[in-house]
C-alpha positions, -999 to +999 in steps of 0.1 A: -410-875-636-389-844-644-396-807-641-380-786-665-381-749-677-407-744-705-379-726-723-360-758-726-390-778-737-411-754-759-424-783-781-447-790-750-467-757-758-485-776-786-501-799-758-505-775-731-521-747-749-551-766-761-556-782-726-555-748-708-577-731-735-603-757-732-604-756-693-608-718-692-629-714-721-662-712-701-649-682-682-628-666-711-649-670-742-630-642-760-598-662-755-584-681-786-560-709-788-536-686-807-536-662-778-532-690-753-501-702-774-488-666-775-491-664-738-472-697-731-444-682-755-440-651-732-431-676-705-401-691-723-376-676-699-349-688-674-344-655-654-370-630-663-404-632-652-428-647-664-411-682-663-429-714-668-420-750-658-434-782-672-438-817-656-430-844-680-414-878-686-394-877-717-418-866-744-451-870-723-461-836-706-483-838-676-487-802-665-473-767-659-469-738-634-455-702-637-439-676-618-452-642-628-448-606-618-486-603-616-516-624-622-547-602-615-552-569-631-570-556-599-540-564-577-508-554-597-494-541-562-489-577-552-459-594-567-448-622-576-475-647-583-476-685-585-499-689-616-510-711-643-509-743-623-525-768-644-522-807-645-542-827-674-572-845-658-558-879-667-526-872-645-542-856-615-538-870-579-503-881-585-484-853-569-476-835-600-494-803-591-478-802-556-443-808-573-449-780-597-458-757-570-428-767-550-405-760-580-419-725-585-416-718-549-380-729-547-371-709-579-388-679-565-369-681-532-335-690-544-331-674-578-353-643-571-350-637-534-388-639-529-401-641-494-438-638-501-456-654-531-492-649-540-517-669-560-554-667-571-578-695-571-616-699-578-619-734-563-588-750-550-584-733-518-584-764-497-556-781-518-534-750-517-541-748-478-526-785-476-496-770-493-491-743-468-509-714-484-532-690-464-561-666-472-549-632-482-582-617-491-613-627-512-617-613-546-636-615-579-624-624-615-644-627-646-676-624-624-666-653-602-658-652-564-623-666-555-595-659-531-559-646-532-537-668-512-502-661-499-473-682-487-443-670-468-413-688-481-390-700-454-353-695-454-333-726-455 
C-alpha cells in the first residue's frame, strides 16, 4: 500500500467522492455529489492547507485523510485539523485508517511545524483514543453529539 498526495493522484476523486457523499448523505441531505467533488478539488495541494492524501495500491484506492486549517464552523479558533478520514467499508480493519492518520500527523509536524492537531468525530472516539488522541471537549454538529479530540505531536 502507498499513501500519496491527492494532488498527485486526482483521478481517485472519481471514486472517493461518491463513497464520502453516500456515507454523509443522511446528515448532509443538502450536499450534492458535485459539491463533494469540488471539495476534494480544493484539497489538491502539496504545501497549502487543505491537503489530502490517499491510500492506494496502484490504481485501487482505499481511503483518504486531510490536513485542514479548520473543520468545524463553530471552532475556527482551533487549528489545524485532521479531517476527512474515510476508508471504504470493504477495506476497513486493515490498518489503512491508522496509516492515513499517521501520514497527516507526520506531515503536519514536519512540513508545517504543528505541535497540536485537532479532529472531530461523531462515533470513533475509542478508535482515535487507541491512536493517542484525547478528549478536548464535547460539541454538536448537524444536530448530532460528538467530540473534539486533540493530539500533541511529539518532537522526534
